[in-house]
N, C-alpha and C positions, 0 to 999 in steps of 0.2 A: 544421680541425674537421672532417670532415663532418655535414652535414644528419641521417644517421640515431644518429651518434652525439650531434647537442647533443641528438637528439627525448628519446634513451635517459636523455642527463644528466638531462635535466629532467623525466622521471617520477623518474628517483633522487631527487633531492633533493623534487618532490613527497612521496616518500613521505617521507621525512628530514621537512618540516613536521609531515605527518600524528602523528610518534609524536614529535613536541613538542611534541603538541597543539593548532594553530594552525588553527581553523576551515576545514573542510575547503573552503567557496568562496572565503574568502581565501587560501588553497593554491594550489588552482587560479588563481587570478586572479595573487597575484602571481610564480608561475612562467612565467603565459601572458605576461604583460608582459613581463618582464625576456626569455624567450626571445624574442618576437618583434625586441624591441628588439637581442638579440646576433643573431640570424642572419636579422632582413629592417633595417632602419631604426627608429630613434623615429618619426622622423612614422609610420613604419604604424601601432605599436602606437595613441599620441597618437591617430590619423584609425579606428581602431576604436573608443574610447573618445566622440569625437563622431561617426562617425557612427551607423557595423553597432548602438551599444549604444543608442545615442536613439532610433534608429530601429527597434529588435528593440522598446523597450519603450514608445517610441509604437504599437504595434500593438492595437487594438482585442479582438484576441481575447484578449490576454492577463489580461484583466481576468477570465477566468472562472477564474482560480484563488482572487485571492481572496470572488469570491464562492458557487463552493460552498461552501470553507470554514465557511463566516461560515453557508447552510442550514445546516449542520450543530451547530456551536456555538448555534446555537438551540434545535433541537432538544436538544439535550446539557445548554447551561444552562435549557431550562424545565423539563425535566425530566417531557417526552413522553413518553420512549423508556421509561420503566415502564411503558408502557400492553404492551409489545410485549414485558416480560419476564411482565407479569401471565397473561395470553395463552398462550405457552408453556403456562407455571408451571402452569394448569391445565390443559388437554390434554396435558402428553409429565409431569409433575411427579411421578407416584401410581407410574412404574414404575421398574423397577431401573436405574439412569444418567440416570433421567429427570431427576434439577433439572440434574442437566451440560450433555444434551438440549436443557434448557429456556434454557441461557448462550448454547449455542451459535447455536439458533435464531433468539433474540433479538439474538445477535449479527453476525447474516447480516439477519438486518431494518434493524438501525439501520445496516449498512451501505449500502444501498442509497438511505439521505438525509445517510450521514455518508462521506469519502474518508480521513478520519484512521484510522491506526490509535491509534495511543496516544487519543487522545476515546474511539473507542468502547473500548477498556477500561478508561478507567477509566470508564464510562457503569455498564457490565456486573459490572464488578468492587465498585463499591458496591454493587448492587443484590444482584447475587448471591449474593457470597462468603460473607455473613453467613445467605443461605437454606441454602449449600450444607457451614456448618458446625451449623446450627440440625440440620437431616439425616445428620450426621453424616458426611460422605461424607470422602473419603481428601483431604490435604492436597497432596498434589500434584495428582491429579485436578481436583479444585477449581480452586487456579492456573493449571495447565497451559489448563482447557478456557477461561479466563477472558484469559488472554494470547491463546491460538493463535485464539480468537474475537474476538478486535479486528483482527489479520488479516485478516481478511476484508473491511473498510473500505479493503482500498489494492485489492482485483483487485472485488470488484461495484460498477459504478460508481452514481455518477459516482465516479472514482478519480484522487486528487491525481498520482498516481505515473504513469497511463496519461498524461495531461494534460501532465506531464513530456517525457515519451518523445515524444508526442505534436507536441510545440514547437519540440523538440531536433532528430529527426528528420525534418518539417514532415511527418507525418500527421493523418490525420483523427481529430479528436478523438469523433466521434459512430464510425468505421466502430472503434477500437478498443474504447470502451463497449459496440458490438457483441460483441463479439468475445472481451469477457471475464466477458458474463452465465452462459452455461455453465461455462465450469468455474470459476466462484466457487460458485456453485450446485453442481462436482461438489464440491469441495473443502469444503466444507457435509458434504453427503450421506456422503465418506469419515469425516468427523468421527464424523458418528454412528456409521457400521458401527463404526467403532474404540472409542469410547467403546461399545455395545454386546458389542462383544468383552471388551475387560476386564473391564466389570461381571458377567459371565458367569463368566468367569474366576478370577475374583476378587471374591466377592456384596461381602465388605466395603466396597470402594471405591465403592460407589454403589448401597446399600441402596435399596428400594421405601420412597417417604416413605408413611406412613398419611394420605392424602389425599381426602376424600370431596368432590367436586362432579361434580355432577348434568349432566347433557346439557345442560340449560338454563344453566344457569353458564357453561356450555363457551361455546353459541354466545351466550350474551349477552357474552361477553366478546372476541368477533370484532369487536362494535362499538366498542373503543376503539384497533383499529390501522384502521380504516377510512378514518382523516384520515389517517396517513399514508402507507398504502396509495397513495391516492389524490392526495397529495402527491411518492410517485416513479415513478404512473402518467403524473402530467403534465408532471413535468418530465422523465424519461429518457424516457417515453413521445413526447412531445411531439420529442424532440431527433431519436429513432429513425425520426421520421415525416419528419422532414422539418421540421419545422412551426417548429421553432426552432434557430437556430443555434446553438453551445456555449454561445456569451456571453449570450444571452436566456432560452438551459434556466438557466441558473446565478444571474442575475437576480431570473426567475420564481418559481424556487427560495430564493433568498434573501428576496423579499417573501413570497412564500406561509408561509416556515416563521415569517414575524414575526406575519402575519395568525393564521394556524392556532392560533401561542402567545396572543396577543392574545385571541380569541376564546375561549378555552378557558379565557382568566387564569391563563395559567402563568405569563407572563412579567411579570416586574419590570424597575424600572429598572437596580438592581442584576447584577440579571443578563444585560436586554441588554450594559451597560456592557460585563462579562465578557466575554463571546461578542464584542465588535469588537475588544477588545482583541486579544485570543487568536487573532481570525482575524487581524487585522494583522501581528503579531508570526511567527505559520507561514509566512503571507502573502511576507512579509520575505523568510523564513529562503528560500524556495524563489524571488524573485526571484536572490536573492545568490547564488543555488548557479547560476542560470541563467546570470548573468556571468560570475561563475567560467568556469564551463563553455563561453563561446562563448571566452573567452581562449585558454583551455588547447586548447581542439578545436581554433581556429586558428593558433594555434602548430604540433599537430601535423602538420597538412593542409599547412602551412609541410616541416616539417623527412618529410613523409612517409613519418610509423610504420604509420598503420592501412594505406596503401597497398601497402606493404611485408610487411606483413604475408601479407596477400593475397593478394600472386603468390605470399611464399612456400609457405602452404598449401596453395594451388592444384595448388602442385609434389611436391605428398608425395604417395605414391602409398598412400597411404593412404582408406578409404572416409570420404565428407564427414563422414555422423553422428560418426564417430568424434572430429573434427575442436572438431564441432557441444557433444558432451558435453562436451570439452575445454572450452571456451569457458564453458559452464554452470559447471562445475566452479568455475570462474575465479571467477564473478560469484555461486556460495554462500563460497566460501571466502572471499572480498573482502568478503560484507557481516557474513560470521562474522567478520571480524575489527577491523572500521569501521563505520559511518554506510552502512545498505547504500541509502540515498539516495543518498549521499555518493559513495560507488562506483560506483548506477549511472549519474549523472551522467557522472562522469572516463570512463567505461569504453566506454558508449555509443561515441564518437567514434575509439574504437582499436579495437572488435571489430567493429560493425557491417559496413566495407566487406568485410571476409573473410566474413562472414556472408551476405551480401545474393551477395557474386562467386559462393557454395556452392551460389547457386541455390534458396534458403529465399524464406519470404513474409517480408517487413517486419510484414507486419500481426500471422499467427503469432506472428512471433519477438519482436516487442515484447511479450506478452501473457503470453512464457514468459518473460523477462524479466521484469513484474509478480508474477508468480508465485514468481520467483525473490529480487525482491525482500520480498516478503511473507515470505517463508522466512527473512531475515537479520532479521528483528524479533524473532526467537524463539528466532534462533540463539546460543551463548553463545559468547562470553563477552559483545556488548556490547549480545545482546540486547535493543530496550526495554523490548518490552513487560512484560519479566520483570521490569523494574524498577517501571515501574508500578504491576503488580501488587504487588507488593513496597510500595511508599509505601503501599497500602491496606490493607493488611494487614503490620503490620511481624515478626506473631508466625509468616509463613513463610519459614521462613529464602530466599533465593535460589537457593544451588544448589538445593534440596524443590522450586523453581520449577520450576526447568530439566531438573531428571528428571522428573517433569512432563511440559513438553512434548515429552518423548521420541516418545510415540504421538504427539502431532499433527508433530513434524520425518517421523516416518515417512509419514505421512497425505500432507504436499505430496511428498516423495517420489515417493508409487504417482503423485499427478496428474502431476508430471513426467513423468516417465516413461510415462504414457499421453499426452498433449500431442507425446512423441515418436515415441510408433508410433503415433497416429491423431489427426495433423495438423489434421482435420476437423472434432475438436471443438470446434475454433476456425476452420478456413475457413470452415464450412458456411454461415454466417451473411451470409456476405457476400455 
C-alpha cells in the first residue's frame, strides 16, 4: 500500500470513529498512533509519545490555556458580568430591538475577558432571556441573539481557539489576538445592524421597551463596567504592548479576576471551586485535542497527504481565491456536522500547507479559521450554543433557536466575505 493510500485510509477510519461517537481527541490519537506504527515503526510511535508529547506539554507557554479559561470562569461564576448587561440595558434597552442589542453588546464585553462561547452563552442567557420575554420579544430572535452573542467569545481576545491555532501552527498568540480584535468588533456591529433591520421590518419581533432612564443613571451605570474594562486593558493591553508574555498575561488575568471578585464581594468558596473544576475540565479537553492532533498530524506528514494536496492545487488552472473559498466551505461544513473545534484541530495540518503554498498570510488565514470555527457553534445540526440556550430555557424548541440563528449566520457570512475581499481588516494591525 502506498503512503498516500495509507493516509486516505486513515482519514476514512477517523471519520468512521467520529460517527461511532468516539471522542474526537481519542479518535485522532488512535488513528495517528496506529497509523505511525503501520507506515513507520512501533518505536517511532512510542518515541513520539515519550519524547515529543512530553516535550510539548512541558512548555511553559502551554499554561496560557487554563489561565485564560480560569479568568473567564471566575468572572462568570462571580456574577460580575451582570454589570455589562445592566449598562447596555440602560443605554439601548428602550429602543426597538434594544434588548437584543443589549444582549449582543454585553456578550461582546464579556468576550473580552472570556474565551469560551458556551460560558458566554450561559452567562448572557441567564440574564437576557427573562428580560427578553418580559418585553415580549420574539423567541427566535431572543434565543438567536443569546446563542450568536456567545460566539463572540471565540473571536474577541482572549480566545481559546486562537491559542489552539497558535500552538498547532507555531504562530504568535499576541499577533493573532491583535489581528482578531477588529473582525470581532466588526461582527458585533453587523449583528446590531441586522437586529435593527429585522426589528424595523417586523416591529413585533423586538418592540421598544417602556423604560425611563435618566442620563444621570446611564452615566452612573458605566461605573459598573470600569473594573472589567480595566482588567481587559491590563491583561490584553499589556500583551499587545509587549509588557507581558501570553502566559504572564493569562496569569495576571486570572489573578486579577480573583482579586476583583473578592474586592467586590462576589466570589464565594463554592463558586471558586466550581470555576476551578470547570476550568480544569475545559483545559483538559483542549490538551487532549492537542495530543490527538500531534499524533494525527505526524501521521499525515509521514504519508505526505498535506503536501500532495498542496502540489495538486498549485497545478490547477483556477484562481487561488476559488481554492481558498472551497477550503473555507469544507471548514464550514465540517463545523456544521461535528464539533467545530475538533474539526479545526483535525483539518489544520491537512489544509494549511495548501493555503500557505498559495501565498496567503498565515495570521490572516488563522483569523478566518477562527471566525469559521465560531460559526460552527451556531450552525445546525451540532451548533453547541443552540443547545446551551435550550438548556437555559426549555420552552424554546431547538428548531426555533436554529431558525432565529439564520439571521446571525448571515452576519457571519458577510464578515467572512469581507475578510476575503479586504484582508487588510486583519493585516493592517500587524
